[in-house]
A tleap script that builds the chain and sets N, CA, C and O, in Angstrom:
source leaprc.protein.ff14SB
mol = sequence {
  NMET LYS GLN SER PRO LEU ALA LEU VAL LEU
  VAL ALA GLY LEU ALA PHE ASN PRO ALA PHE
  ALA SER SER TYR ALA GLY THR CYS THR THR
  ALA SER GLU ASP GLN TRP MET THR GLN ALA
  ALA ALA GLN ALA LYS ILE ALA ALA ALA GLY
  TYR THR VAL ALA ARG LEU LYS ARG THR ARG
  SER GLY ASN CYS TYR GLU VAL TYR VAL THR
  ASP LYS SER GLY LYS ARG MET GLU LEU PHE
  LEU ASP PRO THR ASN ALA ASN ILE VAL HIE
  SER CGLU
}
set mol.1.N position { 0.848 -1.176 0.000 }
set mol.1.CA position { 0.000 0.000 0.000 }
set mol.1.C position { 0.893 1.240 0.000 }
set mol.1.O position { 1.771 1.379 0.852 }
set mol.2.N position { 0.671 2.119 -0.937 }
set mol.2.CA position { 1.479 3.330 -1.064 }
set mol.2.C position { 0.923 4.437 -0.171 }
set mol.2.O position { -0.275 4.720 -0.182 }
set mol.3.N position { 1.821 5.062 0.609 }
set mol.3.CA position { 1.438 6.144 1.508 }
set mol.3.C position { 1.578 7.486 0.791 }
set mol.3.O position { 2.557 7.718 0.081 }
set mol.4.N position { 0.624 8.341 0.974 }
set mol.4.CA position { 0.693 9.680 0.410 }
set mol.4.C position { 1.644 10.519 1.255 }
set mol.4.O position { 1.534 10.516 2.481 }
set mol.5.N position { 2.595 11.254 0.615 }
set mol.5.CA position { 3.490 12.125 1.394 }
set mol.5.C position { 2.716 13.156 2.214 }
set mol.5.O position { 3.121 13.483 3.329 }
set mol.6.N position { 1.625 13.664 1.685 }
set mol.6.CA position { 0.823 14.638 2.412 }
set mol.6.C position { 0.230 14.013 3.676 }
set mol.6.O position { 0.221 14.640 4.736 }
set mol.7.N position { -0.258 12.792 3.565 }
set mol.7.CA position { -0.826 12.110 4.728 }
set mol.7.C position { 0.229 11.911 5.806 }
set mol.7.O position { -0.055 12.085 6.991 }
set mol.8.N position { 1.437 11.552 5.409 }
set mol.8.CA position { 2.517 11.369 6.379 }
set mol.8.C position { 2.861 12.672 7.086 }
set mol.8.O position { 3.094 12.686 8.295 }
set mol.9.N position { 2.891 13.770 6.331 }
set mol.9.CA position { 3.186 15.070 6.924 }
set mol.9.C position { 2.091 15.460 7.911 }
set mol.9.O position { 2.388 15.975 8.989 }
set mol.10.N position { 0.839 15.224 7.561 }
set mol.10.CA position { -0.269 15.559 8.451 }
set mol.10.C position { -0.228 14.747 9.736 }
set mol.10.O position { -0.447 15.288 10.820 }
set mol.11.N position { 0.050 13.463 9.624 }
set mol.11.CA position { 0.130 12.614 10.814 }
set mol.11.C position { 1.296 13.056 11.691 }
set mol.11.O position { 1.151 13.138 12.911 }
set mol.12.N position { 2.445 13.341 11.094 }
set mol.12.CA position { 3.601 13.809 11.864 }
set mol.12.C position { 3.291 15.139 12.536 }
set mol.12.O position { 3.693 15.360 13.678 }
set mol.13.N position { 2.596 16.010 11.860 }
set mol.13.CA position { 2.227 17.299 12.432 }
set mol.13.C position { 1.305 17.151 13.625 }
set mol.13.O position { 1.440 17.881 14.606 }
set mol.14.N position { 0.376 16.223 13.556 }
set mol.14.CA position { -0.522 15.984 14.681 }
set mol.14.C position { 0.224 15.413 15.875 }
set mol.14.O position { -0.073 15.763 17.017 }
set mol.15.N position { 1.177 14.550 15.628 }
set mol.15.CA position { 1.920 13.915 16.713 }
set mol.15.C position { 2.775 14.916 17.482 }
set mol.15.O position { 2.997 14.740 18.680 }
set mol.16.N position { 3.251 15.951 16.824 }
set mol.16.CA position { 4.143 16.898 17.473 }
set mol.16.C position { 3.508 18.255 17.744 }
set mol.16.O position { 4.208 19.192 18.128 }
set mol.17.N position { 2.223 18.377 17.557 }
set mol.17.CA position { 1.534 19.638 17.767 }
set mol.17.C position { 1.073 19.724 19.215 }
set mol.17.O position { 0.267 18.900 19.648 }
set mol.18.N position { 1.567 20.709 19.984 }
set mol.18.CA position { 1.179 20.829 21.380 }
set mol.18.C position { -0.314 21.006 21.603 }
set mol.18.O position { -0.809 20.713 22.692 }
set mol.19.N position { -1.037 21.473 20.607 }
set mol.19.CA position { -2.473 21.668 20.772 }
set mol.19.C position { -3.185 20.341 21.001 }
set mol.19.O position { -4.290 20.318 21.544 }
set mol.20.N position { -2.566 19.241 20.595 }
set mol.20.CA position { -3.174 17.939 20.765 }
set mol.20.C position { -2.634 17.223 21.994 }
set mol.20.O position { -3.015 16.082 22.256 }
set mol.21.N position { -1.768 17.860 22.742 }
set mol.21.CA position { -1.232 17.262 23.961 }
set mol.21.C position { -2.314 17.247 25.030 }
set mol.21.O position { -3.286 18.001 24.973 }
set mol.22.N position { -2.118 16.371 26.004 }
set mol.22.CA position { -3.079 16.342 27.095 }
set mol.22.C position { -2.951 17.631 27.903 }
set mol.22.O position { -1.960 18.352 27.789 }
set mol.23.N position { -3.949 17.904 28.707 }
set mol.23.CA position { -3.939 19.150 29.458 }
set mol.23.C position { -4.254 18.865 30.918 }
set mol.23.O position { -5.024 17.956 31.228 }
set mol.24.N position { -3.665 19.635 31.802 }
set mol.24.CA position { -3.859 19.507 33.236 }
set mol.24.C position { -5.148 20.211 33.621 }
set mol.24.O position { -5.352 21.374 33.271 }
set mol.25.N position { -6.007 19.525 34.331 }
set mol.25.CA position { -7.303 20.091 34.702 }
set mol.25.C position { -7.328 20.621 36.138 }
set mol.25.O position { -8.356 21.111 36.604 }
set mol.26.N position { -6.205 20.522 36.827 }
set mol.26.CA position { -6.147 20.978 38.210 }
set mol.26.C position { -5.972 22.483 38.316 }
set mol.26.O position { -5.970 23.200 37.315 }
set mol.27.N position { -5.827 22.939 39.543 }
set mol.27.CA position { -5.630 24.348 39.819 }
set mol.27.C position { -4.198 24.579 40.266 }
set mol.27.O position { -3.721 23.919 41.190 }
set mol.28.N position { -3.510 25.505 39.623 }
set mol.28.CA position { -2.139 25.843 39.994 }
set mol.28.C position { -2.105 26.920 41.063 }
set mol.28.O position { -1.251 26.892 41.949 }
set mol.29.N position { -3.027 27.867 40.987 }
set mol.29.CA position { -3.094 28.934 41.982 }
set mol.29.C position { -4.480 29.563 41.981 }
set mol.29.O position { -5.220 29.501 40.999 }
set mol.30.N position { -4.797 30.162 43.101 }
set mol.30.CA position { -6.011 30.973 43.198 }
set mol.30.C position { -5.625 32.434 43.467 }
set mol.30.O position { -6.488 33.284 43.686 }
set mol.31.N position { -4.321 32.708 43.446 }
set mol.31.CA position { -3.820 34.065 43.706 }
set mol.31.C position { -4.211 35.000 42.567 }
set mol.31.O position { -4.359 34.572 41.423 }
set mol.32.N position { -4.373 36.260 42.888 }
set mol.32.CA position { -4.698 37.253 41.861 }
set mol.32.C position { -3.482 37.481 40.959 }
set mol.32.O position { -2.341 37.253 41.360 }
set mol.33.N position { -3.746 37.924 39.759 }
set mol.33.CA position { -2.679 38.090 38.765 }
set mol.33.C position { -1.591 39.073 39.191 }
set mol.33.O position { -0.457 38.961 38.725 }
set mol.34.N position { -1.897 40.019 40.050 }
set mol.34.CA position { -0.862 40.957 40.487 }
set mol.34.C position { 0.201 40.277 41.361 }
set mol.34.O position { 1.236 40.873 41.657 }
set mol.35.N position { -0.055 39.035 41.770 }
set mol.35.CA position { 0.914 38.259 42.542 }
set mol.35.C position { 1.714 37.293 41.672 }
set mol.35.O position { 2.604 36.607 42.175 }
set mol.36.N position { 1.415 37.228 40.380 }
set mol.36.CA position { 2.084 36.305 39.466 }
set mol.36.C position { 3.451 36.826 39.057 }
set mol.36.O position { 3.680 38.034 39.003 }
set mol.37.N position { 4.350 35.903 38.773 }
set mol.37.CA position { 5.624 36.235 38.140 }
set mol.37.C position { 5.328 36.559 36.677 }
set mol.37.O position { 4.328 36.099 36.128 }
set mol.38.N position { 6.179 37.334 36.060 }
set mol.38.CA position { 6.034 37.538 34.618 }
set mol.38.C position { 6.366 36.224 33.914 }
set mol.38.O position { 7.042 35.362 34.474 }
set mol.39.N position { 5.887 36.084 32.692 }
set mol.39.CA position { 6.216 34.876 31.926 }
set mol.39.C position { 7.726 34.767 31.719 }
set mol.39.O position { 8.280 33.668 31.757 }
set mol.40.N position { 8.387 35.892 31.502 }
set mol.40.CA position { 9.840 35.881 31.303 }
set mol.40.C position { 10.566 35.394 32.557 }
set mol.40.O position { 11.525 34.627 32.461 }
set mol.41.N position { 10.113 35.836 33.731 }
set mol.41.CA position { 10.740 35.402 34.984 }
set mol.41.C position { 10.501 33.914 35.231 }
set mol.41.O position { 11.402 33.211 35.687 }
set mol.42.N position { 9.296 33.430 34.935 }
set mol.42.CA position { 8.991 32.007 35.097 }
set mol.42.C position { 9.835 31.175 34.137 }
set mol.42.O position { 10.353 30.123 34.511 }
set mol.43.N position { 9.971 31.646 32.906 }
set mol.43.CA position { 10.788 30.942 31.919 }
set mol.43.C position { 12.243 30.892 32.369 }
set mol.43.O position { 12.899 29.862 32.218 }
set mol.44.N position { 12.753 31.983 32.917 }
set mol.44.CA position { 14.139 32.024 33.391 }
set mol.44.C position { 14.351 31.038 34.539 }
set mol.44.O position { 15.392 30.385 34.609 }
set mol.45.N position { 13.372 30.925 35.437 }
set mol.45.CA position { 13.504 29.996 36.567 }
set mol.45.C position { 13.532 28.547 36.086 }
set mol.45.O position { 14.311 27.742 36.595 }
set mol.46.N position { 12.693 28.210 35.114 }
set mol.46.CA position { 12.665 26.846 34.575 }
set mol.46.C position { 13.960 26.556 33.818 }
set mol.46.O position { 14.501 25.455 33.916 }
set mol.47.N position { 14.451 27.521 33.077 }
set mol.47.CA position { 15.723 27.342 32.358 }
set mol.47.C position { 16.870 27.148 33.353 }
set mol.47.O position { 17.763 26.335 33.111 }
set mol.48.N position { 16.857 27.877 34.455 }
set mol.48.CA position { 17.897 27.736 35.486 }
set mol.48.C position { 17.843 26.353 36.139 }
set mol.48.O position { 18.846 25.873 36.667 }
set mol.49.N position { 16.673 25.716 36.102 }
set mol.49.CA position { 16.525 24.368 36.656 }
set mol.49.C position { 17.011 23.295 35.679 }
set mol.49.O position { 16.971 22.105 35.988 }
set mol.50.N position { 17.469 23.723 34.495 }
set mol.50.CA position { 18.055 22.777 33.545 }
set mol.50.C position { 17.198 22.389 32.363 }
set mol.50.O position { 17.575 21.510 31.588 }
set mol.51.N position { 16.058 23.023 32.211 }
set mol.51.CA position { 15.183 22.737 31.075 }
set mol.51.C position { 15.451 23.726 29.946 }
set mol.51.O position { 15.795 24.883 30.188 }
set mol.52.N position { 15.289 23.255 28.707 }
set mol.52.CA position { 15.311 24.134 27.548 }
set mol.52.C position { 13.861 24.433 27.208 }
set mol.52.O position { 13.096 23.522 26.892 }
set mol.53.N position { 13.483 25.686 27.268 }
set mol.53.CA position { 12.088 26.078 27.083 }
set mol.53.C position { 11.812 26.338 25.603 }
set mol.53.O position { 12.502 27.130 24.960 }
set mol.54.N position { 10.800 25.663 25.078 }
set mol.54.CA position { 10.377 25.882 23.699 }
set mol.54.C position { 9.248 26.902 23.645 }
set mol.54.O position { 9.201 27.737 22.741 }
set mol.55.N position { 8.339 26.834 24.614 }
set mol.55.CA position { 7.187 27.737 24.603 }
set mol.55.C position { 6.581 27.800 25.999 }
set mol.55.O position { 6.520 26.791 26.701 }
set mol.56.N position { 6.141 28.965 26.391 }
set mol.56.CA position { 5.432 29.158 27.657 }
set mol.56.C position { 4.173 29.943 27.362 }
set mol.56.O position { 4.217 30.952 26.658 }
set mol.57.N position { 3.053 29.489 27.892 }
set mol.57.CA position { 1.784 30.191 27.695 }
set mol.57.C position { 0.904 29.997 28.916 }
set mol.57.O position { 1.185 29.162 29.775 }
set mol.58.N position { -0.136 30.758 28.980 }
set mol.58.CA position { -1.141 30.624 30.033 }
set mol.58.C position { -2.105 29.519 29.614 }
set mol.58.O position { -2.460 29.425 28.439 }
set mol.59.N position { -2.531 28.684 30.555 }
set mol.59.CA position { -3.466 27.609 30.226 }
set mol.59.C position { -4.850 28.160 29.925 }
set mol.59.O position { -5.162 29.309 30.237 }
set mol.60.N position { -5.663 27.327 29.319 }
set mol.60.CA position { -7.034 27.731 29.008 }
set mol.60.C position { -7.813 28.062 30.269 }
set mol.60.O position { -8.639 28.975 30.276 }
set mol.61.N position { -7.547 27.312 31.341 }
set mol.61.CA position { -8.247 27.573 32.601 }
set mol.61.C position { -7.805 28.898 33.211 }
set mol.61.O position { -8.517 29.481 34.029 }
set mol.62.N position { -6.627 29.371 32.807 }
set mol.62.CA position { -6.165 30.677 33.232 }
set mol.62.C position { -5.498 30.737 34.586 }
set mol.62.O position { -5.235 31.829 35.090 }
set mol.63.N position { -5.210 29.576 35.202 }
set mol.63.CA position { -4.583 29.626 36.516 }
set mol.63.C position { -3.208 28.953 36.570 }
set mol.63.O position { -2.664 28.745 37.655 }
set mol.64.N position { -2.654 28.616 35.424 }
set mol.64.CA position { -1.336 27.976 35.341 }
set mol.64.C position { -0.540 28.565 34.178 }
set mol.64.O position { -1.103 29.130 33.241 }
set mol.65.N position { 0.765 28.421 34.259 }
set mol.65.CA position { 1.609 28.587 33.085 }
set mol.65.C position { 1.876 27.180 32.559 }
set mol.65.O position { 2.226 26.280 33.323 }
set mol.66.N position { 1.713 26.999 31.265 }
set mol.66.CA position { 1.970 25.729 30.595 }
set mol.66.C position { 3.253 25.911 29.798 }
set mol.66.O position { 3.366 26.838 28.995 }
set mol.67.N position { 4.221 25.023 30.021 }
set mol.67.CA position { 5.540 25.195 29.418 }
set mol.67.C position { 5.941 23.917 28.696 }
set mol.67.O position { 5.897 22.829 29.270 }
set mol.68.N position { 6.329 24.055 27.440 }
set mol.68.CA position { 6.856 22.935 26.658 }
set mol.68.C position { 8.365 23.023 26.736 }
set mol.68.O position { 8.961 24.026 26.345 }
set mol.69.N position { 8.986 21.954 27.248 }
set mol.69.CA position { 10.417 21.960 27.523 }
set mol.69.C position { 11.080 20.683 27.027 }
set mol.69.O position { 10.420 19.707 26.670 }
set mol.70.N position { 12.401 20.727 27.018 }
set mol.70.CA position { 13.225 19.537 26.833 }
set mol.70.C position { 14.110 19.457 28.065 }
set mol.70.O position { 14.722 20.448 28.463 }
set mol.71.N position { 14.177 18.253 28.680 }
set mol.71.CA position { 15.010 18.136 29.873 }
set mol.71.C position { 16.465 17.860 29.485 }
set mol.71.O position { 16.794 17.800 28.300 }
set mol.72.N position { 17.327 17.695 30.479 }
set mol.72.CA position { 18.760 17.518 30.239 }
set mol.72.C position { 19.077 16.282 29.402 }
set mol.72.O position { 20.083 16.255 28.692 }
set mol.73.N position { 18.230 15.264 29.480 }
set mol.73.CA position { 18.467 14.030 28.727 }
set mol.73.C position { 17.878 14.083 27.313 }
set mol.73.O position { 18.033 13.138 26.539 }
set mol.74.N position { 17.200 15.190 26.977 }
set mol.74.CA position { 16.612 15.340 25.646 }
set mol.74.C position { 15.148 14.947 25.567 }
set mol.74.O position { 14.562 14.973 24.485 }
set mol.75.N position { 14.546 14.582 26.695 }
set mol.75.CA position { 13.135 14.199 26.718 }
set mol.75.C position { 12.246 15.444 26.661 }
set mol.75.O position { 12.437 16.396 27.418 }
set mol.76.N position { 11.273 15.415 25.746 }
set mol.76.CA position { 10.320 16.514 25.618 }
set mol.76.C position { 9.221 16.339 26.650 }
set mol.76.O position { 8.696 15.240 26.830 }
set mol.77.N position { 8.876 17.421 27.324 }
set mol.77.CA position { 7.889 17.366 28.392 }
set mol.77.C position { 6.978 18.587 28.350 }
set mol.77.O position { 7.273 19.595 27.708 }
set mol.78.N position { 5.875 18.459 29.050 }
set mol.78.CA position { 4.950 19.571 29.233 }
set mol.78.C position { 4.836 19.787 30.743 }
set mol.78.O position { 4.476 18.870 31.482 }
set mol.79.N position { 5.140 20.989 31.187 }
set mol.79.CA position { 5.096 21.315 32.610 }
set mol.79.C position { 3.973 22.309 32.873 }
set mol.79.O position { 3.680 23.166 32.040 }
set mol.80.N position { 3.354 22.187 34.028 }
set mol.80.CA position { 2.338 23.134 34.463 }
set mol.80.C position { 2.866 23.786 35.727 }
set mol.80.O position { 3.168 23.107 36.709 }
set mol.81.N position { 2.976 25.106 35.697 }
set mol.81.CA position { 3.605 25.851 36.775 }
set mol.81.C position { 2.611 26.705 37.542 }
set mol.81.O position { 1.650 27.236 36.984 }
set mol.82.N position { 2.870 26.821 38.835 }
set mol.82.CA position { 2.183 27.807 39.650 }
set mol.82.C position { 2.757 29.156 39.224 }
set mol.82.O position { 3.957 29.376 39.392 }
set mol.83.N position { 1.960 30.057 38.688 }
set mol.83.CA position { 2.496 31.311 38.159 }
set mol.83.C position { 2.982 32.292 39.227 }
set mol.83.O position { 3.579 33.315 38.891 }
set mol.84.N position { 2.741 32.002 40.492 }
set mol.84.CA position { 3.225 32.904 41.537 }
set mol.84.C position { 4.677 32.646 41.916 }
set mol.84.O position { 5.353 33.526 42.447 }
set mol.85.N position { 5.159 31.416 41.636 }
set mol.85.CA position { 6.526 31.065 42.030 }
set mol.85.C position { 7.256 30.171 41.028 }
set mol.85.O position { 8.423 29.838 41.234 }
set mol.86.N position { 6.586 29.785 39.957 }
set mol.86.CA position { 7.127 28.920 38.893 }
set mol.86.C position { 7.488 27.522 39.384 }
set mol.86.O position { 8.311 26.843 38.771 }
set mol.87.N position { 6.875 27.089 40.486 }
set mol.87.CA position { 7.059 25.704 40.924 }
set mol.87.C position { 6.237 24.789 40.032 }
set mol.87.O position { 5.131 25.140 39.621 }
set mol.88.N position { 6.783 23.615 39.733 }
set mol.88.CA position { 6.094 22.644 38.885 }
set mol.88.C position { 4.975 22.000 39.699 }
set mol.88.O position { 5.219 21.415 40.754 }
set mol.89.N position { 3.749 22.114 39.199 }
set mol.89.CA position { 2.586 21.539 39.856 }
set mol.89.C position { 2.264 20.170 39.256 }
set mol.89.O position { 1.796 19.268 39.950 }
set mol.90.N position { 2.524 20.035 37.948 }
set mol.90.CA position { 2.203 18.798 37.228 }
set mol.90.C position { 3.112 18.718 36.010 }
set mol.90.O position { 3.482 19.741 35.435 }
set mol.91.N position { 3.468 17.503 35.620 }
set mol.91.CA position { 4.258 17.326 34.395 }
set mol.91.C position { 3.734 16.134 33.609 }
set mol.91.O position { 3.204 15.181 34.181 }
set mol.92.N position { 3.889 16.199 32.297 }
set mol.92.CA position { 3.462 15.126 31.391 }
set mol.92.C position { 4.538 14.881 30.378 }
set mol.92.O position { 4.388 14.016 29.515 }
savepdb mol mol.pdb
quit
């Protein structure tokens, strides 16, 4: 059976697209936004912990920072951070 190059590209794109990754449904913080670290400060703290940050964004629920990283061994991960201190609340 011959595979279409377009089909292969689409499947590969779905496998590596963060939009299709699982999502954390818990609560990272109930603190008001004026108590949050900036995204840049949170990214710097995670990088200092040894992760290479690919992307950091606010979760849909709005109470976590969601960070796509690579760890020291090269493993790709998704971290959910408490935005007040950048502590990891959940990882996938």
